[in-house]
N, C-alpha and C positions, 0 to 999 in steps of 0.2 A: 729751429722750432721755437715757438713762444712758450714760455712757462709762467705760471702764476703760483705764488707761494703764500700759505696761510700758516700762522704761528700761534699755538696756545702756549703761553709761557708759564703755565702752572707747573708745580712740583711733579705732577704726574702728566704733564702736557706733551706736546709733540709738534711735529711739522708735517704739513700736507703739501704736495705739489700736484698740480694738474697742467695739462697742455692747452694749447689755444682752442681745441674742440671740447674742452671740459672733461677729457678723459684722464683716468688715474695715471700717475706717473710714479709716485713714491709717498710713502707715509712712514715717518720715523718717530719712535717713542723717545722722550727725553731720557738721557742716560746721565745721571749726575756723577757717575764715576768716569765717563768719557764723553763730556759734552762737545768736545772737538768734532766729534763725528757729524754733528749738525753743521758746523762751519765748514768742514771739507765738502759737504754736499752743496752748500750754497756757493762756494768758490767755483765748483765744477760747472755750474749752470748760470753764473752771474751774468754772462753776456747775453743770455737769452730771457732773463727774467724781466717781464714787463711790469709787474706790480706785486708788491708784498703787503699783505694785511696781517698786522700784529695786534692780538687782542689786547685791549686796554685794561689795566688792573685798576681796582678802586679799593681803598682801605677805609674801614669804618670804625675808628677808635671807640666811638660810643658804644660798641657792642661788647666791649670788655676786653681784659688782658688776653684771654684765651684766643680771641679773634685776631688780635694784633700779632701774637706769637705765631699763629697758623699762617699769617699773611707774610711773614719775613721770608720764607722760601721763595714765595711768588715774586716779591719785590727783587730778591737777589737774581732770580732767573730772568725777569724781565730785563734788568740792567745787562745781564750777559747777552741776551738776545740782541739788544740794541748795539752792544759792542761788536757782536758778530757781524751785524748788517752794515755798520759803519766801516769795519775793516774791509768787508767784502765790496764795499762801494756801492751799496744798495740802499735806495730810499724806501721809506715805508709809511703807511698810514695806520694810525691807531683806531681800531674799531671797538666800541663798547660792547659788552655782552648783549644788552637789550637790542642793539641795532642789528647785529647778525642774527640773533635768535628771531627777531621779527621777520627778517628776510626769508628765513626758513620755516615760518610758522611754528616756532618753538617758544613763544612768549610764555613765561612762567611754567616751563615744562617741569621743573623740579617740584613745584606745589602740586601740579596736576598728578604727578606720579605718587606723591605722598597721599593725595586725597582719593584717587582712584585706583591706585596699585598698578596702573598700566597707562600706556600712552606713547606717543612719539618721543624720542630722545635724540641727541646728537649722534649717538652711535647707531641707532636704528635708521635714521636718515641717511647717514653715510653708507651703511651696509646696503641699503635699497639702491642708492645712487651708484655706487661703485662696488658691485658684488665680488669682484676679483681683488679688491684691496684687502690687505692683512689686518682684518678687524675682528678676529675671532673672539678675543677676551674683553671682559669689562674694562680691564686696565688699558685698552686701546682707545678709550674715550677721547684722550687728548690728541691722538692721531686723527680721529674722526672730526674733531673740532677744527683742526688744521686744514683738513680737506674742505670742509664747509666754508671756511674763510677764503681758501684759495679759489673756490668756485665762485664766490661772491665777488672776489677781486676781478675774475675773468668777466663776469656779467657786467660789472660796472665799467671796466675798460672797453668792452665791446660796444656799449652804448654811450661812451664818452661821458660817463656820469662821474663828476669830481666829488667823491664822498668826503674828502678832506674839506673842500670848500663848504659842502653842505653841513658838516659838523661845526665848522667855524660859524656859519650863518645861524645854526640852531643855538649855539652858545651864546651869540650876540643877542638873539631874541630872548633867551631866558635872562640874561643880564639886564636887558631893557626892561623886561616885565618886573623883575625884582626892584629896579630902580623906581619905576613908577608906583609900584606897591608902597615903597617907603615914603614917596612923596605924598601919597594919599593919606597914609597914617599920620604924617607929620602935619598935614593941613587939617585933618580932623581934630588932632590933638590941640593945635592952635585955636581952632574955632571953639572947641569946648572950653578953652581957658579965657575966652574973651569976656565972658561975663563973671569970671571968677579968677582974675589975674594972680591972686595969692594962694589959690588952691585951698581956701578955707570956708568954702560954701557949707552951710549946715546940711545935714542929711535930710532927705525927703521926709515930709511928715508922715506919721504912721496913719494907716487907713483905720486903725482903732485906737485913737488916742484915750489916754487915761487922764481924767480931770480930777 
């Protein structure tokens, strides 16, 4: 049987597994006291795993020390997950939150909940899709994200869509756009200095000169 794995590496994350028909197989919550449980499950099915999607983490130091401190457990877990996958002999694709959320029509779901007090969430989407999965508690959000990622991996595999290549192509386009923007700014600056090479042109005359 084919299996597809999705991983939320957060401090309260988890792992979800679906089969080749998209049916629920397993959902495990991250246990910082016994993380090896996750590795043991991966080893059990590694010969049948077709694709693994690991949520990509992003740190934003500009948001302050508190954010950086809160990101530390996420970074540690992310490294542990990569180690598990490497030792298990599994390759993976890193999927950014905006990408998988867009696939599940959950773009900016956190802001929507704060603004309206209701709306779809990863947990509600997973509960709807897999009613038999153990997702009774709010703390099961990480398991829900894992299942949504696993299902996305299955969809991509079934339609032979190389999301890793698509991500690289997208990154290349962004890089090219930034390079072009820098070139335009540089050209504009050079053109502005042509009539004032020393940068000492007098200020524009006032519209209401005082004589």
